[in-house]
PDBQT receptor file of N, H, CA, C and O in Angstrom, charges set to zero:
ATOM      1  N   MET A   1     133.029 161.148 307.280  1.00  0.00    +0.000 N 
ATOM      2  CA  MET A   1     134.016 160.176 306.850  1.00  0.00    +0.000 C 
ATOM      3  C   MET A   1     135.113 160.896 306.084  1.00  0.00    +0.000 C 
ATOM      4  O   MET A   1     134.837 161.709 305.203  1.00  0.00    +0.000 OA
ATOM      5  N   CYS A   2     136.358 160.593 306.426  1.00  0.00    +0.000 N 
ATOM      6  H   CYS A   2     136.582 159.932 307.142  1.00  0.00    +0.000 HD
ATOM      7  CA  CYS A   2     137.475 161.190 305.693  1.00  0.00    +0.000 C 
ATOM      8  C   CYS A   2     137.803 160.315 304.497  1.00  0.00    +0.000 C 
ATOM      9  O   CYS A   2     137.241 159.230 304.350  1.00  0.00    +0.000 OA
ATOM     10  N   ALA A   3     138.694 160.767 303.654  1.00  0.00    +0.000 N 
ATOM     11  H   ALA A   3     139.151 161.648 303.774  1.00  0.00    +0.000 HD
ATOM     12  CA  ALA A   3     139.035 160.030 302.438  1.00  0.00    +0.000 C 
ATOM     13  C   ALA A   3     139.592 158.646 302.748  1.00  0.00    +0.000 C 
ATOM     14  O   ALA A   3     139.393 157.714 301.969  1.00  0.00    +0.000 OA
ATOM     15  N   ALA A   4     140.287 158.498 303.873  1.00  0.00    +0.000 N 
ATOM     16  H   ALA A   4     140.449 159.255 304.505  1.00  0.00    +0.000 HD
ATOM     17  CA  ALA A   4     140.900 157.224 304.225  1.00  0.00    +0.000 C 
ATOM     18  C   ALA A   4     139.920 156.271 304.887  1.00  0.00    +0.000 C 
ATOM     19  O   ALA A   4     140.219 155.083 305.008  1.00  0.00    +0.000 OA
ATOM     20  N   GLY A   5     138.773 156.744 305.317  1.00  0.00    +0.000 N 
ATOM     21  H   GLY A   5     138.530 157.709 305.219  1.00  0.00    +0.000 HD
ATOM     22  CA  GLY A   5     137.790 155.910 305.991  1.00  0.00    +0.000 C 
ATOM     23  C   GLY A   5     137.208 156.654 307.174  1.00  0.00    +0.000 C 
ATOM     24  O   GLY A   5     137.645 157.760 307.495  1.00  0.00    +0.000 OA
ATOM     25  N   PRO A   6     136.224 156.055 307.825  1.00  0.00    +0.000 N 
ATOM     26  CA  PRO A   6     135.533 156.747 308.920  1.00  0.00    +0.000 C 
ATOM     27  C   PRO A   6     136.373 156.806 310.188  1.00  0.00    +0.000 C 
ATOM     28  O   PRO A   6     137.235 155.955 310.410  1.00  0.00    +0.000 OA
ATOM     29  N   GLU A   7     136.120 157.810 311.018  1.00  0.00    +0.000 N 
ATOM     30  H   GLU A   7     135.420 158.501 310.839  1.00  0.00    +0.000 HD
ATOM     31  CA  GLU A   7     136.710 157.916 312.346  1.00  0.00    +0.000 C 
ATOM     32  C   GLU A   7     135.568 158.076 313.334  1.00  0.00    +0.000 C 
ATOM     33  O   GLU A   7     134.714 158.947 313.169  1.00  0.00    +0.000 OA
ATOM     34  N   LEU A   8     135.551 157.242 314.354  1.00  0.00    +0.000 N 
ATOM     35  H   LEU A   8     136.245 156.534 314.488  1.00  0.00    +0.000 HD
ATOM     36  CA  LEU A   8     134.506 157.262 315.374  1.00  0.00    +0.000 C 
ATOM     37  C   LEU A   8     135.139 157.604 316.712  1.00  0.00    +0.000 C 
ATOM     38  O   LEU A   8     136.240 157.147 317.017  1.00  0.00    +0.000 OA
ATOM     39  N   GLN A   9     134.442 158.412 317.517  1.00  0.00    +0.000 N 
ATOM     40  H   GLN A   9     133.547 158.784 317.269  1.00  0.00    +0.000 HD
ATOM     41  CA  GLN A   9     134.963 158.748 318.836  1.00  0.00    +0.000 C 
ATOM     42  C   GLN A   9     133.910 158.482 319.900  1.00  0.00    +0.000 C 
ATOM     43  O   GLN A   9     132.726 158.772 319.728  1.00  0.00    +0.000 OA
ATOM     44  N   THR A  10     134.387 157.919 321.009  1.00  0.00    +0.000 N 
ATOM     45  H   THR A  10     135.349 157.684 321.149  1.00  0.00    +0.000 HD
ATOM     46  CA  THR A  10     133.564 157.778 322.210  1.00  0.00    +0.000 C 
ATOM     47  C   THR A  10     134.239 158.625 323.290  1.00  0.00    +0.000 C 
ATOM     48  O   THR A  10     135.243 159.287 323.026  1.00  0.00    +0.000 OA
ATOM     49  N   ALA A  11     133.697 158.602 324.479  1.00  0.00    +0.000 N 
ATOM     50  H   ALA A  11     132.882 158.064 324.693  1.00  0.00    +0.000 HD
ATOM     51  CA  ALA A  11     134.309 159.349 325.570  1.00  0.00    +0.000 C 
ATOM     52  C   ALA A  11     135.731 158.854 325.862  1.00  0.00    +0.000 C 
ATOM     53  O   ALA A  11     136.587 159.637 326.273  1.00  0.00    +0.000 OA
ATOM     54  N   ARG A  12     135.979 157.566 325.651  1.00  0.00    +0.000 N 
ATOM     55  H   ARG A  12     135.283 156.930 325.317  1.00  0.00    +0.000 HD
ATOM     56  CA  ARG A  12     137.291 156.985 325.974  1.00  0.00    +0.000 C 
ATOM     57  C   ARG A  12     138.153 156.636 324.783  1.00  0.00    +0.000 C 
ATOM     58  O   ARG A  12     139.379 156.617 324.898  1.00  0.00    +0.000 OA
ATOM     59  N   LEU A  13     137.545 156.357 323.637  1.00  0.00    +0.000 N 
ATOM     60  H   LEU A  13     136.549 156.372 323.543  1.00  0.00    +0.000 HD
ATOM     61  CA  LEU A  13     138.294 155.776 322.529  1.00  0.00    +0.000 C 
ATOM     62  C   LEU A  13     138.107 156.535 321.224  1.00  0.00    +0.000 C 
ATOM     63  O   LEU A  13     137.098 157.203 320.999  1.00  0.00    +0.000 OA
ATOM     64  N   THR A  14     139.114 156.405 320.379  1.00  0.00    +0.000 N 
ATOM     65  H   THR A  14     139.934 155.862 320.562  1.00  0.00    +0.000 HD
ATOM     66  CA  THR A  14     139.004 156.817 318.983  1.00  0.00    +0.000 C 
ATOM     67  C   THR A  14     139.211 155.562 318.145  1.00  0.00    +0.000 C 
ATOM     68  O   THR A  14     140.201 154.853 318.328  1.00  0.00    +0.000 OA
ATOM     69  N   LEU A  15     138.302 155.284 317.241  1.00  0.00    +0.000 N 
ATOM     70  H   LEU A  15     137.498 155.860 317.092  1.00  0.00    +0.000 HD
ATOM     71  CA  LEU A  15     138.431 154.173 316.306  1.00  0.00    +0.000 C 
ATOM     72  C   LEU A  15     138.637 154.787 314.936  1.00  0.00    +0.000 C 
ATOM     73  O   LEU A  15     137.846 155.619 314.492  1.00  0.00    +0.000 OA
ATOM     74  N   ARG A  16     139.712 154.371 314.265  1.00  0.00    +0.000 N 
ATOM     75  H   ARG A  16     140.354 153.695 314.626  1.00  0.00    +0.000 HD
ATOM     76  CA  ARG A  16     140.028 154.970 312.980  1.00  0.00    +0.000 C 
ATOM     77  C   ARG A  16     140.790 153.973 312.117  1.00  0.00    +0.000 C 
ATOM     78  O   ARG A  16     141.353 153.004 312.624  1.00  0.00    +0.000 OA
ATOM     79  N   PRO A  17     140.802 154.215 310.821  1.00  0.00    +0.000 N 
ATOM     80  CA  PRO A  17     141.614 153.364 309.947  1.00  0.00    +0.000 C 
ATOM     81  C   PRO A  17     143.090 153.464 310.346  1.00  0.00    +0.000 C 
ATOM     82  O   PRO A  17     143.522 154.445 310.952  1.00  0.00    +0.000 OA
ATOM     83  N   LEU A  18     143.840 152.438 309.994  1.00  0.00    +0.000 N 
ATOM     84  H   LEU A  18     143.489 151.642 309.501  1.00  0.00    +0.000 HD
ATOM     85  CA  LEU A  18     145.268 152.430 310.287  1.00  0.00    +0.000 C 
ATOM     86  C   LEU A  18     145.968 153.648 309.690  1.00  0.00    +0.000 C 
ATOM     87  O   LEU A  18     145.641 154.106 308.596  1.00  0.00    +0.000 OA
ATOM     88  N   ARG A  19     146.916 154.142 310.426  1.00  0.00    +0.000 N 
ATOM     89  H   ARG A  19     147.182 153.770 311.315  1.00  0.00    +0.000 HD
ATOM     90  CA  ARG A  19     147.842 155.161 309.940  1.00  0.00    +0.000 C 
ATOM     91  C   ARG A  19     149.207 154.511 309.842  1.00  0.00    +0.000 C 
ATOM     92  O   ARG A  19     149.400 153.396 310.326  1.00  0.00    +0.000 OA
ATOM     93  N   VAL A  20     150.140 155.184 309.230  1.00  0.00    +0.000 N 
ATOM     94  H   VAL A  20     149.983 156.090 308.837  1.00  0.00    +0.000 HD
ATOM     95  CA  VAL A  20     151.482 154.627 309.064  1.00  0.00    +0.000 C 
ATOM     96  C   VAL A  20     152.052 154.175 310.405  1.00  0.00    +0.000 C 
ATOM     97  O   VAL A  20     152.637 153.096 310.500  1.00  0.00    +0.000 OA
ATOM     98  N   GLU A  21     151.885 154.992 311.436  1.00  0.00    +0.000 N 
ATOM     99  H   GLU A  21     151.410 155.869 311.359  1.00  0.00    +0.000 HD
ATOM    100  CA  GLU A  21     152.451 154.651 312.747  1.00  0.00    +0.000 C 
ATOM    101  C   GLU A  21     151.748 153.467 313.411  1.00  0.00    +0.000 C 
ATOM    102  O   GLU A  21     152.287 152.891 314.357  1.00  0.00    +0.000 OA
ATOM    103  N   ASP A  22     150.575 153.097 312.943  1.00  0.00    +0.000 N 
ATOM    104  H   ASP A  22     150.137 153.565 312.175  1.00  0.00    +0.000 HD
ATOM    105  CA  ASP A  22     149.842 151.952 313.484  1.00  0.00    +0.000 C 
ATOM    106  C   ASP A  22     150.198 150.644 312.795  1.00  0.00    +0.000 C 
ATOM    107  O   ASP A  22     149.936 149.572 313.340  1.00  0.00    +0.000 OA
ATOM    108  N   PHE A  23     150.783 150.712 311.623  1.00  0.00    +0.000 N 
ATOM    109  H   PHE A  23     150.996 151.583 311.181  1.00  0.00    +0.000 HD
ATOM    110  CA  PHE A  23     150.872 149.524 310.777  1.00  0.00    +0.000 C 
ATOM    111  C   PHE A  23     151.720 148.409 311.380  1.00  0.00    +0.000 C 
ATOM    112  O   PHE A  23     151.261 147.268 311.444  1.00  0.00    +0.000 OA
ATOM    113  N   GLU A  24     152.936 148.699 311.823  1.00  0.00    +0.000 N 
ATOM    114  H   GLU A  24     153.309 149.625 311.771  1.00  0.00    +0.000 HD
ATOM    115  CA  GLU A  24     153.797 147.634 312.353  1.00  0.00    +0.000 C 
ATOM    116  C   GLU A  24     153.220 146.990 313.611  1.00  0.00    +0.000 C 
ATOM    117  O   GLU A  24     153.192 145.762 313.692  1.00  0.00    +0.000 OA
ATOM    118  N   PRO A  25     152.752 147.773 314.608  1.00  0.00    +0.000 N 
ATOM    119  CA  PRO A  25     152.123 147.109 315.771  1.00  0.00    +0.000 C 
ATOM    120  C   PRO A  25     150.899 146.289 315.379  1.00  0.00    +0.000 C 
ATOM    121  O   PRO A  25     150.681 145.202 315.914  1.00  0.00    +0.000 OA
ATOM    122  N   SER A  26     150.108 146.801 314.457  1.00  0.00    +0.000 N 
ATOM    123  H   SER A  26     150.285 147.684 314.022  1.00  0.00    +0.000 HD
ATOM    124  CA  SER A  26     148.923 146.078 314.012  1.00  0.00    +0.000 C 
ATOM    125  C   SER A  26     149.305 144.790 313.288  1.00  0.00    +0.000 C 
ATOM    126  O   SER A  26     148.702 143.742 313.523  1.00  0.00    +0.000 OA
ATOM    127  N   ALA A  27     150.299 144.864 312.413  1.00  0.00    +0.000 N 
ATOM    128  H   ALA A  27     150.788 145.715 312.222  1.00  0.00    +0.000 HD
ATOM    129  CA  ALA A  27     150.744 143.670 311.680  1.00  0.00    +0.000 C 
ATOM    130  C   ALA A  27     151.262 142.614 312.641  1.00  0.00    +0.000 C 
ATOM    131  O   ALA A  27     151.040 141.422 312.426  1.00  0.00    +0.000 OA
ATOM    132  N   ALA A  28     151.951 143.033 313.702  1.00  0.00    +0.000 N 
ATOM    133  H   ALA A  28     152.131 144.001 313.876  1.00  0.00    +0.000 HD
ATOM    134  CA  ALA A  28     152.455 142.081 314.692  1.00  0.00    +0.000 C 
ATOM    135  C   ALA A  28     151.308 141.380 315.411  1.00  0.00    +0.000 C 
ATOM    136  O   ALA A  28     151.349 140.166 315.611  1.00  0.00    +0.000 OA
ATOM    137  N   ILE A  29     150.288 142.136 315.797  1.00  0.00    +0.000 N 
ATOM    138  H   ILE A  29     150.254 143.122 315.635  1.00  0.00    +0.000 HD
ATOM    139  CA  ILE A  29     149.121 141.540 316.461  1.00  0.00    +0.000 C 
ATOM    140  C   ILE A  29     148.401 140.590 315.511  1.00  0.00    +0.000 C 
ATOM    141  O   ILE A  29     148.037 139.479 315.898  1.00  0.00    +0.000 OA
ATOM    142  N   MET A  30     148.197 141.021 314.278  1.00  0.00    +0.000 N 
ATOM    143  H   MET A  30     148.492 141.924 313.964  1.00  0.00    +0.000 HD
ATOM    144  CA  MET A  30     147.454 140.218 313.306  1.00  0.00    +0.000 C 
ATOM    145  C   MET A  30     148.185 138.927 312.945  1.00  0.00    +0.000 C 
ATOM    146  O   MET A  30     147.547 137.943 312.572  1.00  0.00    +0.000 OA
ATOM    147  N   ALA A  31     149.519 138.918 313.050  1.00  0.00    +0.000 N 
ATOM    148  H   ALA A  31     150.038 139.717 313.353  1.00  0.00    +0.000 HD
ATOM    149  CA  ALA A  31     150.295 137.726 312.721  1.00  0.00    +0.000 C 
ATOM    150  C   ALA A  31     150.455 136.793 313.917  1.00  0.00    +0.000 C 
ATOM    151  O   ALA A  31     150.848 135.639 313.742  1.00  0.00    +0.000 OA
ATOM    152  N   ASP A  32     150.160 137.261 315.121  1.00  0.00    +0.000 N 
ATOM    153  H   ASP A  32     149.841 138.197 315.263  1.00  0.00    +0.000 HD
ATOM    154  CA  ASP A  32     150.315 136.474 316.330  1.00  0.00    +0.000 C 
ATOM    155  C   ASP A  32     149.114 135.544 316.511  1.00  0.00    +0.000 C 
ATOM    156  O   ASP A  32     147.984 136.005 316.668  1.00  0.00    +0.000 OA
ATOM    157  N   THR A  33     149.363 134.249 316.487  1.00  0.00    +0.000 N 
ATOM    158  H   THR A  33     150.281 133.874 316.359  1.00  0.00    +0.000 HD
ATOM    159  CA  THR A  33     148.277 133.268 316.555  1.00  0.00    +0.000 C 
ATOM    160  C   THR A  33     147.433 133.431 317.814  1.00  0.00    +0.000 C 
ATOM    161  O   THR A  33     146.205 133.383 317.743  1.00  0.00    +0.000 OA
ATOM    162  N   GLU A  34     148.068 133.621 318.953  1.00  0.00    +0.000 N 
ATOM    163  H   GLU A  34     149.066 133.660 319.010  1.00  0.00    +0.000 HD
ATOM    164  CA  GLU A  34     147.324 133.734 320.215  1.00  0.00    +0.000 C 
ATOM    165  C   GLU A  34     146.470 134.993 320.248  1.00  0.00    +0.000 C 
ATOM    166  O   GLU A  34     145.297 134.928 320.614  1.00  0.00    +0.000 OA
ATOM    167  N   ALA A  35     147.033 136.132 319.874  1.00  0.00    +0.000 N 
ATOM    168  H   ALA A  35     147.987 136.184 319.577  1.00  0.00    +0.000 HD
ATOM    169  CA  ALA A  35     146.269 137.390 319.883  1.00  0.00    +0.000 C 
ATOM    170  C   ALA A  35     145.190 137.380 318.802  1.00  0.00    +0.000 C 
ATOM    171  O   ALA A  35     144.075 137.848 319.029  1.00  0.00    +0.000 OA
ATOM    172  N   ALA A  36     145.518 136.854 317.647  1.00  0.00    +0.000 N 
ATOM    173  H   ALA A  36     146.424 136.474 317.462  1.00  0.00    +0.000 HD
ATOM    174  CA  ALA A  36     144.600 136.894 316.503  1.00  0.00    +0.000 C 
ATOM    175  C   ALA A  36     143.440 135.910 316.623  1.00  0.00    +0.000 C 
ATOM    176  O   ALA A  36     142.495 135.980 315.837  1.00  0.00    +0.000 OA
ATOM    177  N   ARG A  37     143.493 135.001 317.582  1.00  0.00    +0.000 N 
ATOM    178  H   ARG A  37     144.261 134.944 318.221  1.00  0.00    +0.000 HD
ATOM    179  CA  ARG A  37     142.374 134.044 317.711  1.00  0.00    +0.000 C 
ATOM    180  C   ARG A  37     141.070 134.756 318.042  1.00  0.00    +0.000 C 
ATOM    181  O   ARG A  37     139.991 134.201 317.831  1.00  0.00    +0.000 OA
ATOM    182  N   PHE A  38     141.157 135.978 318.558  1.00  0.00    +0.000 N 
ATOM    183  H   PHE A  38     142.033 136.429 318.730  1.00  0.00    +0.000 HD
ATOM    184  CA  PHE A  38     139.968 136.755 318.891  1.00  0.00    +0.000 C 
ATOM    185  C   PHE A  38     139.434 137.540 317.693  1.00  0.00    +0.000 C 
ATOM    186  O   PHE A  38     138.358 138.132 317.769  1.00  0.00    +0.000 OA
ATOM    187  N   ILE A  39     140.175 137.548 316.600  1.00  0.00    +0.000 N 
ATOM    188  H   ILE A  39     141.050 137.067 316.538  1.00  0.00    +0.000 HD
ATOM    189  CA  ILE A  39     139.781 138.308 315.409  1.00  0.00    +0.000 C 
ATOM    190  C   ILE A  39     139.847 137.440 314.154  1.00  0.00    +0.000 C 
ATOM    191  O   ILE A  39     140.331 137.880 313.112  1.00  0.00    +0.000 OA
ATOM    192  N   ALA A  40     139.362 136.213 314.261  1.00  0.00    +0.000 N 
ATOM    193  H   ALA A  40     138.969 135.855 315.108  1.00  0.00    +0.000 HD
ATOM    194  CA  ALA A  40     139.258 135.281 313.127  1.00  0.00    +0.000 C 
ATOM    195  C   ALA A  40     140.591 134.718 312.671  1.00  0.00    +0.000 C 
ATOM    196  O   ALA A  40     140.710 134.292 311.523  1.00  0.00    +0.000 OA
ATOM    197  N   GLY A  41     141.593 134.704 313.529  1.00  0.00    +0.000 N 
ATOM    198  H   GLY A  41     141.496 135.051 314.462  1.00  0.00    +0.000 HD
ATOM    199  CA  GLY A  41     142.863 134.079 313.215  1.00  0.00    +0.000 C 
ATOM    200  C   GLY A  41     143.855 135.020 312.561  1.00  0.00    +0.000 C 
ATOM    201  O   GLY A  41     143.514 136.150 312.213  1.00  0.00    +0.000 OA
ATOM    202  N   PRO A  42     145.100 134.547 312.393  1.00  0.00    +0.000 N 
ATOM    203  CA  PRO A  42     146.153 135.372 311.804  1.00  0.00    +0.000 C 
ATOM    204  C   PRO A  42     145.753 135.910 310.432  1.00  0.00    +0.000 C 
ATOM    205  O   PRO A  42     145.093 135.231 309.646  1.00  0.00    +0.000 OA
ATOM    206  N   GLN A  43     146.165 137.134 310.171  1.00  0.00    +0.000 N 
ATOM    207  H   GLN A  43     146.700 137.686 310.810  1.00  0.00    +0.000 HD
ATOM    208  CA  GLN A  43     145.844 137.800 308.910  1.00  0.00    +0.000 C 
ATOM    209  C   GLN A  43     147.126 138.178 308.187  1.00  0.00    +0.000 C 
ATOM    210  O   GLN A  43     148.174 138.337 308.812  1.00  0.00    +0.000 OA
ATOM    211  N   VAL A  44     147.042 138.319 306.884  1.00  0.00    +0.000 N 
ATOM    212  H   VAL A  44     146.190 138.190 306.377  1.00  0.00    +0.000 HD
ATOM    213  CA  VAL A  44     148.203 138.750 306.097  1.00  0.00    +0.000 C 
ATOM    214  C   VAL A  44     148.394 140.252 306.229  1.00  0.00    +0.000 C 
ATOM    215  O   VAL A  44     147.501 140.954 306.705  1.00  0.00    +0.000 OA
ATOM    216  N   ARG A  45     149.538 140.745 305.816  1.00  0.00    +0.000 N 
ATOM    217  H   ARG A  45     150.263 140.175 305.430  1.00  0.00    +0.000 HD
ATOM    218  CA  ARG A  45     149.885 142.158 305.958  1.00  0.00    +0.000 C 
ATOM    219  C   ARG A  45     149.246 142.997 304.852  1.00  0.00    +0.000 C 
ATOM    220  O   ARG A  45     149.945 143.638 304.067  1.00  0.00    +0.000 OA
ATOM    221  N   THR A  46     147.958 142.988 304.798  1.00  0.00    +0.000 N 
ATOM    222  H   THR A  46     147.390 142.467 305.436  1.00  0.00    +0.000 HD
ATOM    223  CA  THR A  46     147.236 143.834 303.858  1.00  0.00    +0.000 C 
ATOM    224  C   THR A  46     146.125 144.518 304.625  1.00  0.00    +0.000 C 
ATOM    225  O   THR A  46     145.958 144.294 305.824  1.00  0.00    +0.000 OA
ATOM    226  N   GLY A  47     145.404 145.312 303.967  1.00  0.00    +0.000 N 
ATOM    227  H   GLY A  47     145.540 145.494 302.993  1.00  0.00    +0.000 HD
ATOM    228  CA  GLY A  47     144.230 145.888 304.593  1.00  0.00    +0.000 C 
ATOM    229  C   GLY A  47     144.372 147.362 304.820  1.00  0.00    +0.000 C 
ATOM    230  O   GLY A  47     145.054 147.793 305.749  1.00  0.00    +0.000 OA
ATOM    231  N   ALA A  48     143.753 148.118 304.002  1.00  0.00    +0.000 N 
ATOM    232  H   ALA A  48     143.198 147.767 303.247  1.00  0.00    +0.000 HD
ATOM    233  CA  ALA A  48     143.709 149.560 304.166  1.00  0.00    +0.000 C 
ATOM    234  C   ALA A  48     142.494 150.051 303.413  1.00  0.00    +0.000 C 
ATOM    235  O   ALA A  48     142.155 149.544 302.343  1.00  0.00    +0.000 OA
ATOM    236  N   TRP A  49     141.848 151.039 303.983  1.00  0.00    +0.000 N 
ATOM    237  H   TRP A  49     142.123 151.451 304.852  1.00  0.00    +0.000 HD
ATOM    238  CA  TRP A  49     140.655 151.572 303.334  1.00  0.00    +0.000 C 
ATOM    239  C   TRP A  49     140.956 151.995 301.913  1.00  0.00    +0.000 C 
ATOM    240  O   TRP A  49     140.182 151.704 301.001  1.00  0.00    +0.000 OA
ATOM    241  N   HIS A  50     142.067 152.676 301.714  1.00  0.00    +0.000 N 
ATOM    242  H   HIS A  50     142.695 152.912 302.456  1.00  0.00    +0.000 HD
ATOM    243  CA  HIS A  50     142.360 153.190 300.379  1.00  0.00    +0.000 C 
ATOM    244  C   HIS A  50     142.758 152.097 299.389  1.00  0.00    +0.000 C 
ATOM    245  O   HIS A  50     142.707 152.321 298.180  1.00  0.00    +0.000 OA
ATOM    246  N   LEU A  51     143.154 150.914 299.881  1.00  0.00    +0.000 N 
ATOM    247  H   LEU A  51     143.195 150.732 300.863  1.00  0.00    +0.000 HD
ATOM    248  CA  LEU A  51     143.498 149.814 298.979  1.00  0.00    +0.000 C 
ATOM    249  C   LEU A  51     142.318 148.890 298.700  1.00  0.00    +0.000 C 
ATOM    250  O   LEU A  51     142.137 148.437 297.570  1.00  0.00    +0.000 OA
ATOM    251  N   GLN A  52     141.512 148.608 299.730  1.00  0.00    +0.000 N 
ATOM    252  H   GLN A  52     141.660 148.976 300.648  1.00  0.00    +0.000 HD
ATOM    253  CA  GLN A  52     140.460 147.607 299.607  1.00  0.00    +0.000 C 
ATOM    254  C   GLN A  52     139.062 148.143 299.860  1.00  0.00    +0.000 C 
ATOM    255  O   GLN A  52     138.079 147.478 299.532  1.00  0.00    +0.000 OA
ATOM    256  N   GLY A  53     138.956 149.342 300.442  1.00  0.00    +0.000 N 
ATOM    257  H   GLY A  53     139.755 149.881 300.708  1.00  0.00    +0.000 HD
ATOM    258  CA  GLY A  53     137.647 149.881 300.770  1.00  0.00    +0.000 C 
ATOM    259  C   GLY A  53     137.106 149.404 302.102  1.00  0.00    +0.000 C 
ATOM    260  O   GLY A  53     135.978 149.733 302.469  1.00  0.00    +0.000 OA
ATOM    261  N   PHE A  54     137.908 148.620 302.839  1.00  0.00    +0.000 N 
ATOM    262  H   PHE A  54     138.824 148.352 302.541  1.00  0.00    +0.000 HD
ATOM    263  CA  PHE A  54     137.537 148.167 304.178  1.00  0.00    +0.000 C 
ATOM    264  C   PHE A  54     138.813 147.838 304.929  1.00  0.00    +0.000 C 
ATOM    265  O   PHE A  54     139.860 147.614 304.321  1.00  0.00    +0.000 OA
ATOM    266  N   SER A  55     138.727 147.809 306.239  1.00  0.00    +0.000 N 
ATOM    267  H   SER A  55     137.876 147.991 306.733  1.00  0.00    +0.000 HD
ATOM    268  CA  SER A  55     139.874 147.466 307.065  1.00  0.00    +0.000 C 
ATOM    269  C   SER A  55     139.427 147.357 308.517  1.00  0.00    +0.000 C 
ATOM    270  O   SER A  55     138.332 147.790 308.875  1.00  0.00    +0.000 OA
ATOM    271  N   ILE A  56     140.273 146.783 309.331  1.00  0.00    +0.000 N 
ATOM    272  H   ILE A  56     141.163 146.432 309.040  1.00  0.00    +0.000 HD
ATOM    273  CA  ILE A  56     140.051 146.772 310.769  1.00  0.00    +0.000 C 
ATOM    274  C   ILE A  56     140.457 148.138 311.306  1.00  0.00    +0.000 C 
ATOM    275  O   ILE A  56     141.408 148.742 310.812  1.00  0.00    +0.000 OA
ATOM    276  N   PHE A  57     139.745 148.621 312.304  1.00  0.00    +0.000 N 
ATOM    277  H   PHE A  57     138.972 148.130 312.705  1.00  0.00    +0.000 HD
ATOM    278  CA  PHE A  57     140.067 149.905 312.913  1.00  0.00    +0.000 C 
ATOM    279  C   PHE A  57     141.249 149.798 313.870  1.00  0.00    +0.000 C 
ATOM    280  O   PHE A  57     141.473 148.756 314.486  1.00  0.00    +0.000 OA
ATOM    281  N   SER A  58     141.994 150.880 313.983  1.00  0.00    +0.000 N 
ATOM    282  H   SER A  58     141.812 151.726 313.482  1.00  0.00    +0.000 HD
ATOM    283  CA  SER A  58     142.896 151.064 315.114  1.00  0.00    +0.000 C 
ATOM    284  C   SER A  58     142.025 151.559 316.252  1.00  0.00    +0.000 C 
ATOM    285  O   SER A  58     141.101 152.341 316.028  1.00  0.00    +0.000 OA
ATOM    286  N   VAL A  59     142.301 151.119 317.461  1.00  0.00    +0.000 N 
ATOM    287  H   VAL A  59     143.051 150.484 317.643  1.00  0.00    +0.000 HD
ATOM    288  CA  VAL A  59     141.566 151.578 318.641  1.00  0.00    +0.000 C 
ATOM    289  C   VAL A  59     142.571 152.323 319.503  1.00  0.00    +0.000 C 
ATOM    290  O   VAL A  59     143.538 151.737 319.991  1.00  0.00    +0.000 OA
ATOM    291  N   ILE A  60     142.342 153.606 319.686  1.00  0.00    +0.000 N 
ATOM    292  H   ILE A  60     141.557 154.082 319.290  1.00  0.00    +0.000 HD
ATOM    293  CA  ILE A  60     143.258 154.473 320.410  1.00  0.00    +0.000 C 
ATOM    294  C   ILE A  60     142.587 154.959 321.693  1.00  0.00    +0.000 C 
ATOM    295  O   ILE A  60     141.482 155.500 321.651  1.00  0.00    +0.000 OA
ATOM    296  N   GLU A  61     143.243 154.769 322.815  1.00  0.00    +0.000 N 
ATOM    297  H   GLU A  61     144.140 154.329 322.850  1.00  0.00    +0.000 HD
ATOM    298  CA  GLU A  61     142.738 155.278 324.081  1.00  0.00    +0.000 C 
ATOM    299  C   GLU A  61     143.001 156.780 324.103  1.00  0.00    +0.000 C 
ATOM    300  O   GLU A  61     144.151 157.215 324.040  1.00  0.00    +0.000 OA
ATOM    301  N   ARG A  62     141.944 157.563 324.193  1.00  0.00    +0.000 N 
ATOM    302  H   ARG A  62     141.010 157.210 324.245  1.00  0.00    +0.000 HD
ATOM    303  CA  ARG A  62     142.064 159.012 324.072  1.00  0.00    +0.000 C 
ATOM    304  C   ARG A  62     142.897 159.628 325.189  1.00  0.00    +0.000 C 
ATOM    305  O   ARG A  62     143.652 160.566 324.934  1.00  0.00    +0.000 OA
ATOM    306  N   ALA A  63     142.783 159.135 326.407  1.00  0.00    +0.000 N 
ATOM    307  H   ALA A  63     142.169 158.374 326.614  1.00  0.00    +0.000 HD
ATOM    308  CA  ALA A  63     143.502 159.725 327.547  1.00  0.00    +0.000 C 
ATOM    309  C   ALA A  63     145.017 159.595 327.418  1.00  0.00    +0.000 C 
ATOM    310  O   ALA A  63     145.761 160.477 327.847  1.00  0.00    +0.000 OA
ATOM    311  N   THR A  64     145.467 158.494 326.827  1.00  0.00    +0.000 N 
ATOM    312  H   THR A  64     144.863 157.777 326.479  1.00  0.00    +0.000 HD
ATOM    313  CA  THR A  64     146.912 158.210 326.775  1.00  0.00    +0.000 C 
ATOM    314  C   THR A  64     147.477 158.300 325.363  1.00  0.00    +0.000 C 
ATOM    315  O   THR A  64     148.686 158.456 325.195  1.00  0.00    +0.000 OA
ATOM    316  N   GLY A  65     146.624 158.206 324.346  1.00  0.00    +0.000 N 
ATOM    317  H   GLY A  65     145.642 158.079 324.482  1.00  0.00    +0.000 HD
ATOM    318  CA  GLY A  65     147.111 158.139 322.964  1.00  0.00    +0.000 C 
ATOM    319  C   GLY A  65     147.632 156.778 322.570  1.00  0.00    +0.000 C 
ATOM    320  O   GLY A  65     148.150 156.623 321.464  1.00  0.00    +0.000 OA
ATOM    321  N   ARG A  66     147.514 155.769 323.446  1.00  0.00    +0.000 N 
ATOM    322  H   ARG A  66     147.093 155.894 324.344  1.00  0.00    +0.000 HD
ATOM    323  CA  ARG A  66     147.983 154.414 323.127  1.00  0.00    +0.000 C 
ATOM    324  C   ARG A  66     146.897 153.631 322.435  1.00  0.00    +0.000 C 
ATOM    325  O   ARG A  66     147.101 152.468 322.087  1.00  0.00    +0.000 OA
TER     326      ARG A  66
């Protein structure tokens, strides 16, 4: 586990805490009612391991970096 939180890797994906470059796309998804219905509804623009000790992971496709 790194200081910012854990990073997990599978053959296809990397799951990691949000980074600066992830924040705006993540905030847009979390604020979108239709997209957020799969993750307990719209969320406020907070959440970081270093601020709260927990957060939702970014999911990065290893082959493309998306």
